[in-house]
Structures are given as structure tokens and as C-alpha cells.
C-alpha positions as CSV (number, residue, x, y, z in Angstrom):
1,T,0.0,0.0,0.0
2,F,0.9,3.6,-0.3
3,P,0.8,6.2,2.5
4,E,-1.7,8.4,0.7
5,N,-4.2,5.5,0.2
6,V,-6.9,4.3,2.5
7,L,-7.8,0.6,2.8
8,A,-10.9,-0.5,4.7
9,K,-11.8,-4.1,5.4
10,S,-15.2,-5.2,6.6
11,N,-16.6,-8.6,7.6
12,Y,-20.3,-9.1,7.5
13,T,-21.7,-12.2,9.3
14,T,-25.3,-13.4,9.4
15,T,-27.3,-16.6,9.6
16,I,-29.5,-17.8,6.7
17,S,-32.5,-20.1,7.4
18,E,-34.5,-20.1,4.2
19,G,-36.5,-23.3,4.2
20,G,-33.9,-25.4,6.1
21,P,-31.5,-25.5,9.0
22,S,-29.7,-22.2,9.9
23,V,-26.4,-21.8,8.1
24,P,-23.9,-19.1,9.0
25,L,-22.7,-16.8,6.2
26,S,-19.7,-14.5,6.3
27,I,-18.7,-12.1,3.6
28,G,-15.5,-10.1,3.5
29,V,-15.4,-6.7,1.6
30,T,-12.3,-4.7,0.9
31,T,-12.5,-1.1,-0.2
32,N,-9.5,0.9,-1.6
33,I,-9.6,4.7,-1.7
34,V,-6.7,5.8,-3.9
35,L,-5.4,9.3,-4.3
36,L,-5.4,10.3,-8.0
37,S,-2.4,11.7,-9.6
38,K,-2.0,15.5,-9.8
39,E,-2.0,15.3,-13.6
40,P,-5.4,14.4,-15.0
41,L,-5.8,10.9,-16.6
42,H,-7.0,10.7,-20.2
43,P,-9.7,8.2,-21.1
44,K,-9.0,5.6,-23.8
45,K,-11.2,5.8,-26.8
46,A,-10.9,2.0,-27.5
47,D,-8.9,-0.8,-26.1
48,R,-8.6,-4.1,-27.9
49,R,-8.3,-6.0,-24.6
50,I,-11.9,-5.2,-23.7
51,G,-14.0,-8.4,-23.9
52,Y,-10.9,-10.6,-24.3
53,F,-12.0,-13.3,-21.9
54,S,-15.6,-13.4,-23.2
55,R,-14.6,-14.2,-26.8
């Protein structure tokens, strides 16, 4: 990680009992807040890599 970035990790835990015995469920979520560069980024008009894995 970089000193300017913020990393937040959360764990959500619940019990599901839809039509059967109760089952515990845990979900981990990680959020990264990254400081953008001082120089604006330019969007790409097209990128041949888009859709590569769905072909």
C-alpha cells in the first residue's frame, strides 16, 4: 500500500435459514480509496483488450 491511500476491510456475518436449517454466512469486503495523480488521466477511446475473456 501507499501512505496516501486508505484501505478499509469489513466482515459481514449473518445466519440464513431459508427453508432449512440455519447456516452461518460470512462475507469479506475490501474497499480501496486511492489518491489520484495531480496530472489528469486521459480516457481511452478504445482498447482491444476489452472483452478478451468473453470471446
